[in-house]
Structure formats: C-alpha cells, structure tokens
N, C-alpha and C positions, 0 to 999 in steps of 0.2 A: 044305527045300524048301517044306513046308506052310506057314510062317510067310509066306514070300514071296507064296504064292498068296492068302493070307488077306489080306495087305497091298493087293493088288491088287483084291481084291474090294471093299475098305473104300474105295475111291477114288470109288464112287458114280457117279451118271450123268456120262456124257462120258468115263470112262475106257476104256482100250483094251480092257479085258475079258481080256486075255491074261494068263495066269499068268507070273510072273517068269521061269521057264525058257523061255519061248515065244520069247524072243528069240534064241536060238540055242545051239548046244552049245558047251562049253569046248573050246578048242583045246589041243593037247599043250604050249603054253607058258603056260597058265593064263589066256589072256583070253578074254573071251567075244565070240563073233561075234554081232553084232545082226541081226536081221531087217532086210531093206531096207524104208524108210519108204514109205508111201503118198504120193501127190502133196500130199494135203491136209495130212497131218501136217508134211511137208517145208516145205510153205509156212508154216504155224503156227510152225515152229522160226524160218525165216528172218525171219518178222515180229516174233517176241518177241526175237530177238537185236538188233535196232537200234531196237525199238518201245517203246512205252511199257508202264506197268503193265497196262493192260486185254489187251494182246497177250500178256503173260505169264500173265495169269490165264487166258485162252482156252486156252493151250497147256496149263497144269497140268489144266484141264478135260478137254482132249482126250486127252491120253497118261496122265494120273493121276501120282501121286507116285512109285510104283515105276518108271513108264516113264522119269520125270525122272531118277531116279538111274541107271538102266542105260544112258540116252544119255549121263549125264555123264561115262561111260568115254571118250566120243570127245572128246578136248582142245579141238576146236573149239565144241563145245557145252556144255561143263561150267560156264562162268560163267552161261550162259542157264538152263541146268537149275537151278544153285543158286538164282538170283534168282527163279525161278519157283516154287521151292518155298515161297516166302511164301504162296502162294495154296492150299496143300494143304489139304484139309479134315479131316485128321487128324494126328496127330503120328507116324505110322509111320516116317516118315524121319528124326525127329528125332535119333536115335542117329547116323545117318550125318553129318547136318549138323552135329552137334557134334564128329564125328572130323575133319572138314573145318576147323571152326573152331579146334580144337586142334592139327592137324598140317600144314595146307595152308599154302600161302605166305601172306605178310600180306594181299594183296589177295582171294585166295578165302577166307582166314579170316574177315575182315570182312564180305564178302558173306554167307556162311553165317550169321554172327551177327545181321546185319541181317534175313536171311529168318527167323530164329527169332523175333526181336524181333516182326516183322510177325504171324506166326504166333499169338504169345503174346496180341497185342493184339486178336485176333478174340472176339468174345462167345463166354463158356462156352456149350457144348452138349453133349447126350447124345452119347456116343460108345461104340464097341465096346469090350467088357472088355479085349480084347487092347491097345488104346491105352494102358492104364495102365501097362503093361510098357514101352513104348516111351517114353513120358513119363517115367517113373523113371529110365530109363536115360539119357534124354538130360539130365535135370536133374542126376543125379549127375556126368556128364560136364562139364555147365556149371559146376557147383560145383568141380570139380577145377581147371578152367581159370581161373575166378575167383580160386582162391588161389595160382596157379602164376606166382611172382614173375619167373620166366624168361620169361614172356609179356609182349607189348606192353602198355601202359597201355591203349591204344585197345582192345584185345581183351578184357581184363580189365573195363573198364568196361561194354562192351556185355553181356557175359556177367552180369554182376551185373544189369544193366537187364533182361535177359531173365528171370533168377531171380525178380526182384521181381515181374515180370508173371505168372510161372507159379506162384508161391507158393500164391496163393488156390485153385489146382487140386490142392494137396496132395502135390505131388512134391518138395517142400523146405521146411523150416520156415525162417521168416524170420530167426530168430536165428542161423542156420547162415550166413547170406549175409554175405559180408565188407562192412564198412563203412568200410574204409580210406580210400575215395575220396568219402565223404559231406562236405560242406560244413561240417557241425557235428560232425564227428568229433573227438573231444579225446582220443583213445588215444595220440598221439604217434607213430603207426605212420607210416611214409613213404607 
C-alpha cells in the first residue's frame, strides 16, 4: 500500500492526490470498487476516449498515472487509460504497462507498447529514487517480451524499440537487446 501512495504522490501537479486505496475497498470477489468520478473527471475521460493526444495528456494530468491504472479496471476505460499513460511524468506504471504488453490481447499489447515508446521518447529528467525500481522492473519485462519467440513480431519489434530508447537511462545494456530484426543483422537468426 505504501508504494501505491508514493506513486500517486509522484504524479505531480494535477494529480488527484488520492492514495491508491482511496478508490474504494476490495469486494469479496477481489474486485476493487472505485469512487464515483466528479463531473470534470468524467468529462475528461469522455474527451480522451474519442479525442486527440492533447485530451489524453490532460486526462493524465488530471487523474495521475495511478488513477489511470485504477480506472483501467473498467473495461470501457481500459484502452483510454493505456493510451493516456504515454503522458505519465514518471515510470511508476511501467511494470503494469509491460504486463499488459506481454499478456493482454494483441490490440491492448500494442497500445501499451506504444505508450511505453512515447514515455521513453520524453527527455531525460530527474526522477524520484523509487522510479528506478519501476524502470528496472519494466525494462526487464520488456527484455523478456523482446526475446519471447511466441509473441508476435509486431510486439517484439516495438519492445526492442522501447528498450533501445530506455537503454541510456541505465535499465538495460544495449548488448542485451535482441538484434534479430535489425536490417544489418548477419547472425542468420529468423
């Protein structure tokens, strides 16, 4: 629980400021009941669902990264939440995004990978010390996905792209990243 609170606080200005558990208590079936949304948050979700990147950026600023993950439990908001995570200001939800990339359906997996690539493309910035653990966990999961021959080529290629973008942040060594899809790869691997 302490980790979720720290992640929520790290979302910075515009975040909901509610601890992760503030969304509601767990039910007897293991589901989390979420707090009802205020009208402005509901409007932000509606705009982000069918809107453009600016709308998803505003949503991420309004509810924070943890809020996006929590609302992703609602099937009608899951895709919007995943796409809005591209605008998270830290890597607190990178492990969750990589789990979606590795285990979700193809469409969700590709959306999660696109969000990771967009996050990785942001300029390097000072982050909270806890961010390093999330970044490391996410990179290791991406590395496993990039090496998983049972996954689609599209997922593996995007995972490799994200890893190459994240390597300068120190979470993975460049020589650990698969090269089998490189144009100049002469290894003979498929």
